[in-house]
C-alpha positions as CSV (number, residue, x, y, z in Angstrom):
1,X,0.0,0.0,0.0
2,X,1.3,3.5,-0.9
3,X,2.6,5.4,2.1
4,X,1.9,9.0,3.0
5,X,4.3,11.5,1.7
6,X,4.6,13.3,5.0
7,X,8.2,14.1,6.2
8,X,9.2,14.7,9.8
9,X,7.5,14.6,13.2
10,X,7.2,11.6,15.5
11,X,9.1,8.4,14.9
12,X,7.5,5.0,14.6
13,X,9.0,1.6,15.4
14,X,11.6,0.4,13.0
15,X,13.2,-3.1,12.5
16,X,16.0,-4.0,15.0
17,X,19.2,-5.9,14.3
18,X,20.0,-9.2,16.1
19,X,23.5,-8.1,17.3
20,X,24.0,-5.4,19.9
21,X,25.1,-2.1,18.4
22,X,27.8,-1.1,20.8
23,X,25.9,2.0,22.1
24,X,27.0,1.6,25.7
25,X,30.6,1.5,24.6
26,X,30.2,5.0,23.2
27,X,29.4,6.3,26.6
28,X,32.3,4.6,28.3
29,X,31.0,4.6,31.9
30,X,28.3,3.3,34.2
31,X,25.3,3.5,31.9
32,X,21.7,3.5,33.3
33,X,18.8,3.5,30.8
34,X,16.2,6.0,31.9
35,X,12.6,6.7,31.0
36,X,13.5,10.1,29.3
37,X,16.3,12.6,29.0
38,X,14.7,14.6,31.8
39,X,14.7,11.5,34.0
40,X,18.3,11.0,33.2
41,X,19.2,14.5,34.2
42,X,17.2,14.2,37.5
43,X,19.0,11.0,38.2
44,X,22.4,12.6,37.6
45,X,21.6,15.7,39.7
46,X,20.5,13.4,42.6
47,X,23.8,11.5,42.3
48,X,25.7,14.8,42.5
49,X,23.7,15.9,45.6
50,X,24.6,12.6,47.3
51,X,28.3,13.3,46.9
52,X,28.3,17.1,47.3
53,X,25.9,18.6,49.9
54,X,26.7,22.2,49.2
55,X,24.2,24.5,47.4
56,X,24.5,23.9,43.7
57,X,24.7,26.6,41.1
58,X,24.4,25.3,37.6
59,X,25.8,27.1,34.6
60,X,23.7,26.3,31.5
61,X,23.5,27.4,27.9
62,X,20.8,30.0,27.2
63,X,20.4,28.2,23.9
64,X,18.6,25.0,25.1
65,X,15.3,23.4,25.4
66,X,13.0,24.5,28.3
67,X,12.7,20.8,29.3
68,X,16.5,20.8,29.9
69,X,16.2,23.6,32.5
70,X,13.3,22.1,34.3
71,X,15.2,19.3,36.1
72,X,17.7,21.8,37.5
73,X,14.9,23.8,39.0
74,X,13.0,20.7,40.2
75,X,16.1,19.5,42.1
76,X,16.7,22.9,43.8
77,X,19.6,24.2,41.7
78,X,20.2,27.9,41.1
79,X,20.7,28.4,37.4
80,X,22.8,30.8,35.5
81,X,23.1,31.0,31.7
82,X,25.8,31.6,29.1
83,X,25.4,32.6,25.5
84,X,26.8,30.8,22.4
85,X,28.6,32.3,19.5
86,X,27.5,32.1,15.8
87,X,29.1,28.6,15.6
88,X,27.1,27.4,18.6
89,X,30.2,27.3,20.9
90,X,29.8,28.3,24.5
91,X,30.7,31.8,25.5
92,X,31.5,31.5,29.2
93,X,31.9,34.3,31.7
94,X,34.9,33.6,33.9
95,X,33.3,35.1,37.0
96,X,30.1,33.1,36.7
97,X,32.1,30.0,35.9
98,X,34.1,30.4,39.2
99,X,30.9,30.8,41.1
100,X,29.2,27.7,39.5
101,X,29.4,24.2,41.0
102,X,27.9,22.5,37.9
103,X,28.8,23.2,34.3
104,X,26.3,21.9,31.8
105,X,27.5,21.5,28.2
106,X,25.4,20.7,25.1
107,X,26.3,19.8,21.5
108,X,24.1,20.8,18.7
109,X,22.7,19.0,15.7
110,X,25.5,16.4,15.7
111,X,28.4,18.8,15.6
112,X,30.6,18.6,18.7
113,X,31.5,21.9,20.3
114,X,33.0,21.1,23.7
115,X,36.4,22.3,24.9
116,X,38.2,19.6,26.9
117,X,40.6,22.2,28.4
118,X,37.8,24.2,29.9
119,X,36.2,21.0,31.2
120,X,39.4,19.8,32.8
121,X,40.1,23.2,34.4
122,X,36.6,23.4,35.8
123,X,36.9,20.0,37.3
124,X,40.3,20.8,38.8
125,X,38.6,23.6,40.8
126,X,36.2,21.1,42.3
127,X,33.3,21.6,39.8
128,X,31.1,18.9,38.2
129,X,30.6,18.7,34.5
130,X,27.5,17.3,32.8
131,X,27.7,16.8,29.0
132,X,24.3,16.5,27.2
133,X,25.2,14.3,24.3
134,X,21.7,14.0,22.9
135,X,22.7,15.7,19.6
136,X,26.2,14.3,19.3
137,X,26.3,10.8,20.8
138,X,26.6,9.1,17.3
139,X,29.3,11.5,16.1
140,X,33.0,10.9,16.3
141,X,34.4,12.9,19.3
142,X,30.8,13.7,20.2
143,X,31.2,12.6,23.8
144,X,33.3,14.6,26.2
145,X,35.3,11.9,28.0
146,X,36.6,14.4,30.5
147,X,33.0,15.1,31.8
148,X,31.8,13.7,35.1
149,X,28.4,12.7,33.7
150,X,26.7,12.3,30.4
151,X,22.9,12.5,29.7
152,X,21.1,11.7,26.4
153,X,17.6,11.4,24.9
154,X,17.7,8.7,22.3
155,X,14.1,9.2,21.2
156,X,15.4,12.2,19.2
157,X,17.0,9.7,16.9
158,X,14.6,6.8,16.5
159,X,11.4,5.3,17.7
160,X,11.7,4.2,21.3
161,X,9.2,4.5,24.2
162,X,11.7,5.3,26.9
163,X,15.0,6.5,25.5
164,X,16.9,8.3,28.3
165,X,20.5,7.5,29.3
166,X,22.5,8.6,32.3
167,X,26.2,7.9,32.5
168,X,28.6,8.3,35.4
169,X,32.1,8.5,33.9
170,X,34.1,8.2,37.1
171,X,32.5,5.4,39.2
172,X,29.1,3.9,39.7
173,X,25.8,5.6,40.5
174,X,25.0,5.3,44.2
175,X,21.3,4.7,44.0
176,X,18.9,2.5,42.0
177,X,16.5,4.5,39.8
178,X,12.8,4.4,40.4
179,X,10.8,1.9,38.3
180,X,9.4,2.9,34.9
181,X,6.0,4.4,34.9
182,X,3.9,1.7,33.2
183,X,1.2,4.1,32.2
184,X,3.5,6.4,30.4
185,X,5.3,3.6,28.6
186,X,2.0,2.1,27.4
187,X,0.9,5.5,26.2
188,X,4.1,6.0,24.2
189,X,3.9,2.5,22.7
190,X,0.4,3.1,21.6
191,X,1.2,6.4,20.1
192,X,4.2,5.0,18.1
193,X,2.0,2.1,16.9
194,X,-0.6,4.6,15.8
195,X,2.0,6.5,13.9
196,X,3.2,3.4,12.1
197,X,-0.3,2.5,11.1
198,X,-0.9,6.1,9.9
199,X,2.3,6.0,7.8
200,X,1.6,2.5,6.3
201,X,-2.1,3.2,5.4
202,X,-1.9,6.9,4.6
203,X,-5.3,7.3,6.1
204,X,-5.6,11.0,7.1
205,X,-8.6,10.2,9.3
206,X,-6.2,8.4,11.7
207,X,-3.9,11.4,12.1
208,X,-5.8,13.5,14.8
209,X,-6.1,10.5,17.1
210,X,-2.4,9.6,16.6
211,X,-1.3,13.1,17.4
212,X,-3.5,13.2,20.5
213,X,-1.9,10.0,21.8
214,X,1.6,11.6,21.6
215,X,0.3,14.8,23.2
216,X,-1.3,12.9,26.1
217,X,1.9,10.9,26.7
218,X,4.0,14.0,26.8
219,X,1.5,15.6,29.2
220,X,1.9,12.7,31.6
221,X,5.7,12.8,31.3
222,X,5.7,16.4,32.3
223,X,3.6,15.6,35.4
224,X,5.4,12.5,36.7
225,X,9.1,12.6,35.5
226,X,11.8,12.2,38.1
227,X,14.3,9.4,38.3
228,X,12.4,6.6,36.5
229,X,14.3,3.9,34.7
230,X,13.5,2.6,31.2
231,X,11.4,-0.5,30.6
232,X,13.1,-3.7,29.3
233,X,11.7,-3.4,25.8
234,X,13.1,0.1,25.4
235,X,16.5,-1.0,26.6
236,X,16.5,-3.7,24.0
237,X,15.6,-1.2,21.3
238,X,18.4,1.1,22.4
239,X,20.9,-1.8,22.3
240,X,19.8,-3.3,19.0
241,X,18.8,-0.4,16.8
242,X,20.8,-0.5,13.5
243,X,23.0,2.5,14.3
244,X,25.6,2.0,11.5
245,X,22.8,2.0,8.9
246,X,21.3,5.1,10.5
247,X,24.5,6.9,10.5
248,X,25.1,6.2,6.8
249,X,21.5,7.3,5.9
250,X,21.7,10.5,7.8
251,X,25.0,11.6,6.4
252,X,23.8,10.7,2.8
253,X,20.6,12.7,3.3
254,X,22.3,15.7,4.8
255,X,24.8,15.8,1.9
256,X,22.0,15.6,-0.6
257,X,19.8,18.1,1.1
258,X,22.6,20.7,1.5
259,X,23.1,20.6,-2.2
260,X,19.5,21.1,-3.0
261,X,19.1,24.3,-0.9
262,X,22.3,26.1,-1.9
263,X,20.3,28.4,-4.2
264,X,17.5,29.1,-1.8
265,X,17.2,32.8,-0.9
266,X,17.4,33.7,2.8
267,X,18.0,30.1,3.8
268,X,21.4,29.9,5.4
269,X,22.7,26.5,6.6
270,X,24.1,26.7,10.1
271,X,26.6,24.0,9.2
272,X,27.2,24.3,5.4
273,X,29.8,21.5,5.4
274,X,29.3,18.0,6.7
275,X,32.4,17.3,8.7
276,X,33.9,13.8,8.6
277,X,32.7,11.8,11.6
278,X,29.6,13.9,12.2
279,X,26.2,12.2,12.3
280,X,23.6,14.9,11.9
281,X,20.4,15.1,13.9
282,X,18.8,17.6,11.5
283,X,20.1,20.1,9.0
284,X,19.6,23.5,10.8
285,X,19.0,26.6,8.6
286,X,18.6,30.2,9.5
287,X,16.0,32.4,7.8
288,X,14.6,35.9,8.4
289,X,11.3,34.6,7.2
290,X,11.4,31.4,9.2
291,X,7.8,31.3,10.5
292,X,6.2,31.9,7.1
293,X,8.5,29.4,5.5
294,X,7.7,26.8,8.1
295,X,4.0,27.3,7.7
296,X,4.2,26.8,4.0
297,X,6.3,23.6,4.5
298,X,3.7,22.2,6.9
299,X,1.1,22.9,4.3
300,X,3.1,20.6,1.9
301,X,3.4,17.9,4.5
302,X,7.0,18.6,5.7
303,X,7.2,19.1,9.5
304,X,10.2,21.0,10.6
305,X,10.8,21.6,14.4
306,X,12.3,24.7,15.9
307,X,15.3,24.2,18.2
308,X,14.5,26.1,20.3
309,X,12.4,29.1,21.5
310,X,14.3,30.9,24.3
311,X,13.1,29.3,27.7
312,X,10.9,31.6,29.8
313,X,13.5,31.6,32.6
314,X,16.1,33.1,30.4
315,X,16.3,36.9,30.0
316,X,16.5,36.9,26.2
317,X,17.9,40.5,26.1
318,X,21.0,39.4,27.8
319,X,21.9,36.7,25.3
320,X,21.9,38.3,21.8
321,X,23.2,35.4,19.8
322,X,20.9,32.9,21.4
323,X,17.9,35.2,20.8
324,X,18.9,35.7,17.1
325,X,19.3,32.0,16.5
326,X,16.0,31.2,18.3
327,X,14.2,33.7,16.1
328,X,15.5,32.4,12.8
329,X,16.4,28.7,13.1
330,X,14.5,25.9,11.4
331,X,15.5,22.2,11.6
332,X,15.1,20.2,8.4
333,X,14.6,16.5,8.7
334,X,17.3,14.3,7.2
335,X,16.9,11.1,9.2
336,X,17.0,7.4,8.2
337,X,13.3,7.2,7.4
338,X,13.8,9.2,4.2
339,X,15.6,9.0,0.9
340,X,17.4,11.4,-1.4
341,X,14.2,11.9,-3.3
342,X,12.6,13.1,0.0
343,X,15.6,15.5,0.4
344,X,15.1,16.7,-3.1
345,X,11.5,17.4,-2.3
346,X,12.4,19.5,0.7
347,X,14.9,21.4,-1.3
348,X,12.5,22.1,-4.1
349,X,9.9,23.4,-1.6
350,X,12.5,25.7,0.0
351,X,13.6,27.1,-3.3
352,X,10.0,27.6,-4.5
353,X,8.9,29.3,-1.3
354,X,11.9,31.6,-1.5
355,X,11.4,32.8,-5.1
C-alpha cells in the first residue's frame, strides 16, 4: 500500500538488528537506561547531591530546550546561563564560571563543540561537568570523555518508548533508579504504533487520534518525571537499533539536502559542510522569514521543528546570539526514514517558497 508523503514529526517503530550495536561502549562509563532525557538529568543531579551537599549553582547554555532547564529547578539548583557564538560554541563568563558548581554543556545537531581544556580546568577547581550528548552521541568525538556525567535522549534519533540515558564517567551511581511508569510507557507505545499505522495506510482520518496520543503521553511525562528507569523493551531497542545504517543514511541525506538548498534565498545552513565523523540530527538553517517558510512547508506535509524558543526563565535580552538563533532557526529532517528523493522534495519546496 502506498505510504503517506509526510516528512518529519514523531518516529514510529523500526526493525532491529540481532546483534547489539555497541551503544553503551560509546558512553564509556556506568550506563543506566532511563525513561527520558529529563529523568536521566534528574538522576544525575541526585547523584551529584549525594556526593556534594553544598548548594548547587548550575551554569547552562541559554540556547537550550526549556525541558532541559526544568530538572535543575526541580532539584533545587540555582541556574545561571551563558550565550553561544555564531558557531554554537559556549561563551563563558569567567566570574560566573568560578561561582558555579555544575557546568552543563550541550552539543548541537550532531556537531561537537566542547572544549576539553575548559572541562578539565573546571573539574580541577572542584566543579562537576555534565555533558548532554543527545545531539552528538553518534558523532566521532561527540562525547566529552573528561566530563563527570553524560545524559542523552535517544528518542530524538529513532522510535523508542523510553530513551533516556544517564552515565557516570568516574564510578558507579550510588542509587537505583525508580521503576518505569507503566502508564506512560503504554501511552508512548500506543502512540508509536498509531504513527506506524498512519504511515503505512496513509489514512488521514487516523492522524488526529495519533497526534492526541503523543500529546497525552507528553503531558503525563511532564507531570510525573523524576528518576524513573526505562522499561526492558526500550533497553532492547536502544541496544539493537541499527546504528551504523542510521549513520550512513543521515549523512547521505544531509549531503543531498545541503546541495538542493544552496540556491534558496534567505536560507542559510548553520553548518554548510558535513564534517567527517559527524552524524547529523537535523540540517539546521537560519532564515529571516522562518515562520512563514515553516508554515508553508507544513502545508506541503513537511514538518520542521524549531530548536528552540528561548526558555521563559532566560532573560533573552542578555543573550543576543541565542535570541537571534532562536528567532530564525529551522531544523530540516534528514533522518533514516527518508531518501534522497525526499531530500530533493524539501529542497524544491524551500527554493520555490523563496522565489
